[in-house]
N, C-alpha and C positions, 0 to 999 in steps of 0.2 A: 519374359517375366525376371531372366537372368539379367539377360542389356538391364529391363529398369533398376533392376536393385544395385549393379552396377557403377550404374550413373548416382542412385542416391542412397548409394551405400553411408556415407559418413552422417548421414541426417538419421537413419536407423543406427547406428554406432550408441548419437547421441541419445534418442528415446531408448534405449536400453539401458546404457549409465544413467537416464535421470532416475528410473526407475529403482536401480540396485544402489545408486547411493543415497537413496530419500525415500527407500521401501521403508522404515520406521513411521512415517507418516502415514502407511496404510495399516498399521496396526494400533499403533497406539495415540494417545489423546492428545490435542493439542496442549499449547503452555501457554501461561501469562497473560500478554493482553490477547491472541488467539480465542481463546477461550475463556476469555470474561471479557470480550467489547465484538471482535469481529463474529466468532462463531453463532454468539446470541443474533445479535443483529440478521445475519443474515439466512440463520434458521427464519426468524420470525418474518421477513420480508417474503422468504418461499414457503413457508404457512400458511400466508394472507393470500397468497395467489393459488393452494392448492383449496383454496376454500373462495373462492371467485372475489378476490377484494383488492384494488390495487395499492402496492402497501406504499405508497407515501406519504402515510402518516402512522408514526408507531404509538399506540393510545401507552404503553407502558415503562417504556424510558424515560425520567428525571417526568412524570406525568403530561407525558404526551410532545412530542417530537415532531417536526417536520421531516423524515426519514431523506429526503428526497434532493434536501437543503444541506444534507454532512454531507463534504466532498471526499469521504471515508466509507461511505455506506454503496456503492459500484452500482446506486440505484436503475442506474441508465449506462449503465456496463453490460454492451450487451450479449459475451459470452454467461454472465450471469443467469438470460434467461433462455438461453440454449441450453441450460442446465435443468432450470425450472422443468422443463419438461419430461425430465425424470422422476417428478416427483417433488416429496419432503428431501430438505436439505439433511439428509444423514451424516452422523458423523463419521461417516467411511466417506464423506465425499470430499472433505476438507483436504485426505487425502489427496485424489485424486487432481483434484483441482489444484492442487500445489504442486502435482510433478507436470501436470500441460503447463502451468506458466513457465516451472524450472527447462522443461523439453523446449517453451518456446522462445526463451532467453537465448539458452545454446543455439538454437535455428540460428537465429536471428543476429547473433554476434558471427556467427560462420558466416553471414551473407557481407554481413560488416565487414569482418577480416579477406572477404573476397575483392576489397576494396585496394588494399595494401602488399593485396599477394594470392598468385594463380593456384598455387602448392595448393591442394584440396588435404594434403595432409597436416599443413603447416595450418589453415584453416581450422580444422577440428580441434586440432590441439587448446588453438586459442580459445574457440570457443567451448570446448571441456572445462580450461580455468575460467572463464566467466560464470558458467552454470554452477559452480560448485566453487565459488570464490567466497572472500568472509561476509559479504551483505547479504547473499543469500541465507550464508548457515547460519549468521549470526542473526539478522530480522527477520526471521524465518515467520517469528511470533507477529509481525504488522504487513498482514496480509496486502492492506494498498502499496507497501513497500515493496514486496518481491512483485502486485502486477505493474508497476513502473518501471520496475528493471526489468524484466521481460518483455515490454517493448520498449523499450528504451534502445538497447542496437537499432531494432528497424527500423524505428525515426531517423538515424544518424545515419544509418546507411541510404535510407532511399536523397535523403536529405547534400550528402556529398554525391550522389547519382544524380542528382535533381540539378545540380550547376555541373558536371561534368559532360550529359546527355539530357537537357531540357527535354521532356516528354511527357504525353500525358498519364502516360504509366506510374514515373515517378511522379507526377504533382499526387497522384491520387492513392499512392502510398506514402507518400510522406505525411498525409491528413489524415488517412485512416489509421497508421500507427500514433500518430498525436494525441487521436482522439480516444484512442482504449488507453492510452497515457493517462489520459485528461479524464476519463469518465470514471476508470476503475481503481486508476491507481492515485498516490501522493499527489497535495498539488504542490510542494516543496520540487521537485522534480521536472515540471512544467515550465515551474519558472527559472529555476538553475540555466534552463537547457532552451530557454528564452532567449537569455542573453549569450546563452553561449551560440545560437542560431545569428548574433545581431552580429557576433564577431568572426563570425564565419562565413558571411554573406557580404559585407565592407572586405573583408580580404580580396573576396573572391572579383566582386565588382570595380575595387578598386584595382586589380590583375586585369582583368576583360580592360578597364577604359586608358591601361597603358598601354598596352599589349591593341586596340583599336579595334577588338571583337565586337564591334557593336552590335553584327545580327547575334548574335548566341547571350548579350547583353540584354538585348528587347526578348529573344524567346525566353530566357532564364525568369526574366519579370511576370513574363504573361503566365508562363504554368504555375510561378509563387502566388501567383494574383487566387490562380484557379484552385490551387493547392490552401490555398488562406480562408477564400469561399468555402470551397467543401469543409474542411474543418470545422468552420463558424454551425454550421448547416448538421452536419456529426456531433457537434456536441452544442446541438441550441436547447437541448431540455436542465443543459447540470448548468453553461452560461447564465443559465434563465435563475436556476436556484441557487447560484453562487453567488452573483452579484445583490441581488436581492436578499440572501442571508446575510450578506456587509453589517447591512444597519440593524439585527437582532440579534445577534449572538456575538460573545463577548469575543470571539479571536477577529472580530471584523478593527478592532479598534487599534490592533497588532501589538505589539512585542514589546514591554520597554527591553532595558538594552540587557537590565538582570537575566531578566527572563528569555533574552534570543540567546545567550550568552552560558545559559545555567547546563549545557552538555556537549562538550567541547573534544575533540579527539585528541588523546594524549599522545607524543612523542615516544614513548615507553609501549604503546600499542603498537609499533610497529615491528617490534618481534614476532607475532604473531603472520610475518612474513617467511620463518623459520621456524616458530615451533607455535601452530595452528590451535595447538589444543589451550594452549597456555589462556587464552581469552574466557575460557570457559567456566575455569577454576580457581586462579589465581587473580579474586576480587577485589582482595582489598589492597592492597599492593599496586594492580594499575589504575585504581581508583572513577572508574569508569560503568556507564551503564551495561550490562552484559553482551546486549546485543549491539550495543556499536562499539566492540573493541576491534573486528577483523579485517586484515586487510588481505589473509590468505589467497593468495591463486597458485600454490602450485609452487615445488621445489624449482623444478626444472624451469617453470616461467619466467621465476624470477633470473636466471641465467641468463635466459635469453632476452629480458630486458637490457640487461647490460653490454651484452653483444651487440646492439639493434642501438643503443643511444650513438655508439659513433659512422653506423650504416648511414648512405646518404639520404636526405631526406626531399619530400617535396611539399609544396606548402600545406594541404590536410593535415602532413604528422607531423608538420611545425606549430599548424593550431592549435596540435591536440596536447602537442607536448609544452606549450605555454597553458594551456587551460588547463591539464593539470597539475601544474605548480601552483600556479594560483590558488587552486583551488584546496588542494596542501594545505595553504598556508590559511586559508577560508577556515579547513577543519578544523585549527589550533584555537579559533574565537577570540577570549578576552585576552589569549595568551601573548596577543600580539596584537600592535595598535592598529594594523590594518582593519580588523573588523569595523572599529568603528566607524572609518569612511564606510566599509559597506552595509554597514546595519541604514546608514540614511539612503540609501539605492531601493525604491521602488519594490517593492513584494520579497526584497532579503526580511525586513525587516517581522515578516509574518513564518518565520521557521525559527519552527524552536531547538531543532538539534541542529548544531553544527559540522555534528558527522556523517550527514548528509552528504557531504561535498566528497566525502572518502568514495563515495560508489562512483561518483566522477574519475579521481586521480584512480583507480581501479582498472578505469576504461580505458585512460588515455595510456594505465600502464603497460594494458593489454593489446594497447592499438602499436606502443614502439615494440615491444616483445616478438610481431606477428615479424617486423621486418628480422630482430633475432634470430629467430624459428627457421624461418625461413634462408637467410645468411647461414646457417647451420647444417639445414636438410640437404643443402644444396651441395656446400661442399665443408663434409663433415672433417675431413682428413685435419684442414684448415685450423679448425678450432678443438682439434683431440686434445693438444697439448695444454691450453686452456678452463677445458672441460673437466679436465683428467684434473686440474689446479684447484678448481672450482670445488669440487666435488671431492676430493683429498682434505680440501682447508675444512669445509664445514664439517665432517667426517671427524677431525682431530676436533674441532667444539663442540660437536654433539656426545665424541665418546668422553669428554672430560664432566661437560655435564654433564654425563649418565652417571659416570662414576664419584662425581660430587656428592649427588641427591640421593644415590642409593648408598652411598656409606651411610646419611646425615639420614634415612627414610626409616620411618619407624612402625614400621609391617602390624602392628596390631589394631594403629588406625588408621590404616593404609583405603578405608575410603572416605577418609575427612579431605573434601576440596579441596580444603590450602594445604595440602602434602606434597612433599615436593615430588611422590613419588610418581606424578602426571608427567613430572617437567624428564625425568630419566625411561620413561616409557615411550614417548615418542621422541627423545631424541637416542635407545634401542631400535625403535624401527626403520628410524633414518638411516643409522649406521648400516642396517641388515639390508637397505635399499640401495644405499650407493654403492656398497661394498660389490653386491651383485653384479648393476646397472653398470661401475666402473670393467667388471671381467667379463661381462658378454661383449660391450666394447672395444674391452683393447685385444679381442679376441678378432671379433669382427664389424668391420668399419659400416660392409655393403648393406646391412640393412638398419645403419644407427639410427633415420626417422621413425621406423617401427618400432625398437626398440625405447625410443626417447618416450613415443608415443604412448607404448605401453606402463615404462615408469612412471609416465606424467597423470595418466589417468588412473592406477596404482593408488599412489600416493595421495591426489586428489580424491577419491571413494572413499577408502580406510580413513580420513582425516575428517572426511565430508560428514561422514556416520558417527564416527566418534564425535563431535563437537553436536552433532544435532538430538542426539543423547541429549543435552543440559538446554539445548537452547531451541529446540524446534519443537519437540513433545515430551510427555513424561512417561517412561514405563511402567509406573509405577498405576497408569490409569489406561485401558488400554478401549478403544473406538466402540468394542463389545459393552464395556460400563456406562458410555456414554447412549449409547442407543438403548440399553436397557431400562434404564430411569429415564429416557425422554419417551419409550412405551409409555408410562403412564402418566402422563404428562395430558391438558389438555389437548386437542386438537381442532376442536376450533374456536366458538368466542362464548366461552358462558359469564354473565354478569359480574364483573367482581365485586369483591367485594367492600372493602374501604382501600386507601391509599395505603401502601405498606411501603419496606423496604428488601434490599435480597437477604439482610444478618435475619429480618424476623423469618423469613421465608425458610433460611438454612436451619435454624431450631426445629423447624416444622417438621420437615424432613429433607435427608441426606442427596445432595446434587456432588458428590465429589466434588473432584478440583474447582467446579463451580464454584464462583464464591462474589458474582456481580453480573448483573443484568437476568437474576433467575426469574426476575420479574416474565418477562420474554419465552419462557417455558411456562412457568406456572397463569401463564394467562392474566397478572393482577399488576395493577401502577403503582409501581416506585415513586416516592417524592422526590428523588436524586438517585442517580445511577452512578456509574463510571463510563464515562463517556468524553470525548473531546468537544463534540460539539454542546454546549450549551448558550438556551438563550439569557438573555441580557432580564430580561425580567422576570424570569423565570429565576436566576440566581438572586435577586433582588429579592424578591420573598423569600427567599428562604435565608436570607443575611444576618434576621435574629438568630435562625435557627443555630446554621453553624459555627457565628458569631457563640453560640451557651452549647453550644454541643448536646445540640434536643431534640429530640424525633418527633418528627412533625407524623401524626397520623388521623386521617380527618376521612370522609363517607366521599363514595365515587359521585353521589352526585346528593343535590337538596338545596333545600330551600334556607337559606342561614343565612347571617343571623337575625338575633330578636331585634340589633340597631345595627346600621351600617355606618360606619366612622369613617370622616372625612381624613385622611392623613397624605402628608407628602413623603414620609419616610415609612420604611414599612415597617408590620407589627405582629406581635406574634400571633397566633390564627388559633381557634377549638372551635367546636360545634356553634359554640355562642356570640361570636364575633370573627368579624369582617372588617375589612376596610377599601376606603373606593378615594379615586384621585379626583372625580367628581362630587362636590360637595353638593348637588342639585339629585345625587340618586338615593342620599341618606333619607331611610323612609322607615317605620314601627309596623309593625301588622301582628298577625296572629299566630297560636302554636300551631293549631292544628293540619297538618299538611300532608299528605301524600307522594313520592317519587317511585316512580316504580318501571325500572325498566325492560322497554318490551323487546330490544336488540343492542347488542355493542360490539362492535367490532372495530378494522381500524378506521378510521376516519369518519362513522358515525355512531351516533348514537341517538337511539327512538324511545321517549320515557311521559310514561303514562303520567299527571298530575293532576290535585289537585289541591284548592287552596280557596282558602276567606276573602280574599281580598288582592286585591294588585302587587305583587312580591316579584324580587329577581330570585329566579336557579341559578345554581351556582353547578357550573362542572368540571371536575379535577381532570380537566385537561388544559395545556397552553393555550392561550390565541396566538395567532397567524395567522398573516394573510391568507385566504380561502376560506375560511371556516363562516357559514351558513346555517343559519338557521331560519322554520315555518314551523305554523303552527297549525294542526288542523290538517296539515293537509296543503295547502296553498295559501296561506295568511304568514308574508313575511317579517321576523324579526329582525331588529336589532341586535347583534349582540357586540357587550362593551365586558373589556379588560375589569375581572375583580381582585381585590388584592394582590394590586401591581398586575399581577399575570391571569390567572384561572380565570375559562368562557362563563358569559353569565347572560343572560334574555330577562327580563320582567316579562314577566306572564299571568295576568287578568283572572281575575277572580273564576272558581268556577272546573270543571274537569274539561281535562284542554290534551293532547296529541304535540308533545313538540319534538320537533325532528332538529339534529344539528350533524351536518354533514362538513366533510373537508371539497371543498373543487378547486380545483387545479385542472382543469381542461388545458387552460392554454402548454403546459406540460405534455400530460396527456398527446394532446397533437405533433408536441415538437417531437418527442419521441417519438412516434408513428411514424415523419419524413426524416429522422434520423436514422431509422431502421429501415426504411427503401432505400435511402443515399447509401448505407454503408452497406444493402444487397449490390443495389446497381454497379458501387465503387469494384466489389470484394469480383462480383461475376468478371471486369475488365480486365480485373487484372490475373485473373487463374481463364482465359477464355480469347478478348478481345488486345492484348495489350502486343502480342505477334501480330496484330493485321498494320501491316504499314498503311491500309489506306486508312485507320483508322486514327493512325497518327497527326496530332494537327504542324507536327512541324519537321521538318529533316532532322533527323536524329546526327546531329555533327561529329566527328572524329574527336575519339578519345584525347585527349590532352595526359601527357602524364607531366601533371601540376608538382 
């Protein structure tokens, strides 16, 4: 046991530090987008599973959306299904899940750093800097970003290793990491990583051809092909859903240049390298979204980066350095003309936040810092004078800032987020930290790596804890409060009474800080929800309501209207009016009808109907490929969208039972295939990778590129 701990002690340290730094997520409720988008969606999907229904369709958000087609739903993300074994998505789960991904990010970067340094303490420090960096604390509310950031270093690690040592292990590892990024994370990370891979691969292919390493070139191409095939299989249901959705969702058409450059990174936000707390409070001055400002990586990490710049670089480090510079320039968006060229590159026009590039800047910075940290730890005496000068310079800067801001601070309004008190407080902390580290290192340089690691972790943990209190969770509302509210919501699927809104539901019942997508908890259909995934036809139907700022309230299902009007343009709806895109569907009918729900759950509605003549039945759910209808158990009916978006079937006169269901057998089968391939890959990586007989090619000697 002792030997096992010594071999993996830094992994255990990363786990402990993850729990300590992000402990607030275990007690306090999520904030912003997580509370109003990700949490309701995940709770709804897991609730469907616990009720024996596939969560492919969510009937409550925006009159029903195909949840599997939303790239940020994580519905085919295997860790989500493993967590579903524990039961409903409790409010406490979000903290556990968040810490799990932070830990995996740290572990992944620990493995990535080993590609550039053999010093474990160096890899540990850089891993800590990554998992507590600005993208994690700032984008804590964007759960798909956190998932992508968690698996990004794993993908980069295996990408580097497959070019150094082409093997089945590295091929499967890269495919598995990339599939987790794609199925669970924000697609933008995969788009950018795709272009990084092209640059990385071309560079090494050229190097191999120049050095005439034909055997390694063939082996690398072979295992890259294997990795690509496995990746497609592991991402199969997501790929099916993704490419199908492009023609039905608003984002499928891409963004205009104005939309694609709406959230650039501001140069003044680079101050977060030295004042990480400022990004949470100086909102108007920075003039950026609160979640997108920070590039904090730790005070000592900045020094390691400076030291690493003049160090001898191999091919991989040069690639990361060049890519980091390019990503920084692209992160500035329309502030530079470069982005006008990048906008025309395929996939880049789908990125809504240029600040996503800052995440890759942080990765590149940390790769360079790895070499600098190694140089400092191996020969601290050589860098001692420069290190002391660096800390003293910062100490003077922090002292001046602290004095200036404490002189001006109005303690009567100390809780004002715009108050300069926060500048003074973080300056005071850094002055104390710098003094303590200076004194300890000046007296003893023998244990410099341990002292540096302690100071770096202390800096990161404290600043992470402080930053997360404004960007990650809300102290005014706890997970216990959420659990109490959700305990009084329907756990099964009662028939909804009407198409309503979160605003109306919040007036009827207190949902705390949750103010969007409440229908997922109340089990009521919302006519419009806060959701980046928007169906074109649904948006077209709502166009007159959005333009006139009018609320839409409709029955969940009914025989209406008294007359169907043919129209190419969206019309205002009521119980008595509707429109069709096909003039042949217009028909007059009697008023005496009955519509009663027998079953209503995700992806299925069974209704008992009575009508005096053939007439269309309208269900307040959006049409999407996969919806089918049968009457009286065995008679198929044709579904036609009415009012541009809503599901409608023509029902003959008399009494009937109508079953409308969402059938996506293709996605279900593809997901089963994904799970089988993931299990095989995981078992091989855990138990079969060390078996030399299982390797398809001889592992070549590693070269210092």
